[in-house]
C-alpha positions as CSV (number, residue, x, y, z in Angstrom):
1,X,108.7,103.7,110.2
2,X,111.0,106.6,110.9
3,X,114.1,104.5,110.4
4,X,112.8,103.4,107.0
5,X,112.2,107.0,106.0
6,X,115.7,108.1,107.1
7,X,117.6,105.1,105.6
8,X,115.8,105.3,102.2
9,X,114.5,101.7,102.5
10,X,111.4,101.0,100.5
11,X,108.1,100.7,102.4
12,X,105.2,98.4,101.5
13,X,102.0,99.2,103.4
14,X,99.1,97.0,104.1
15,X,96.6,99.2,105.9
16,X,93.8,97.7,107.8
17,X,92.5,100.2,110.3
18,X,91.2,103.7,109.6
19,X,94.2,105.6,111.0
20,X,96.5,103.3,109.0
21,X,94.6,104.0,105.8
22,X,95.0,107.8,106.4
23,X,98.7,107.5,107.1
24,X,99.1,105.2,104.0
25,X,97.5,107.8,101.8
26,X,99.9,110.5,103.2
27,X,103.0,108.3,102.7
28,X,102.0,107.0,99.2
29,X,100.3,110.0,97.5
30,X,101.7,113.1,99.3
31,X,105.3,112.1,100.4
32,X,105.7,109.4,97.7
33,X,107.9,107.3,100.0
34,X,105.9,104.0,100.1
35,X,103.7,101.7,98.0
36,X,100.3,100.5,99.0
37,X,99.0,97.0,98.5
38,X,95.7,97.3,96.6
39,X,92.5,95.7,97.9
40,X,90.3,93.4,96.0
41,X,86.7,94.3,95.3
42,X,85.6,92.6,98.5
43,X,88.0,94.7,100.5
44,X,90.6,92.0,101.1
45,X,94.2,91.8,100.1
46,X,95.1,89.0,97.8
47,X,98.4,87.1,97.7
48,X,98.8,88.3,94.1
49,X,98.5,92.0,94.9
50,X,101.0,91.7,97.8
51,X,103.4,89.8,95.6
52,X,103.0,92.4,92.8
53,X,103.9,95.3,95.0
54,X,106.9,93.4,96.6
55,X,108.2,92.6,93.1
56,X,107.9,96.2,92.0
57,X,109.7,97.5,95.2
58,X,112.4,94.8,94.9
59,X,113.0,95.7,91.2
60,X,113.2,99.4,91.9
61,X,115.5,98.7,94.8
62,X,117.9,96.7,92.6
63,X,117.9,99.5,90.0
64,X,118.6,102.0,92.7
65,X,115.4,103.9,92.0
66,X,113.5,105.6,94.8
67,X,109.8,105.4,94.9
């Protein structure tokens, strides 16, 4: 994680446990250095939601835009 922050790589987070959820909120909302994969209504992650976030990150990376 630290290497990603220092090298300006984009981070896609898929939190599953309570502590991961808290860290994800910090990185996504407060520090704005990552993107979170959204959960479905049943609490699961869909292939489509993961794909959407990866595409957004890939597009921003190719444009040279930071999160």
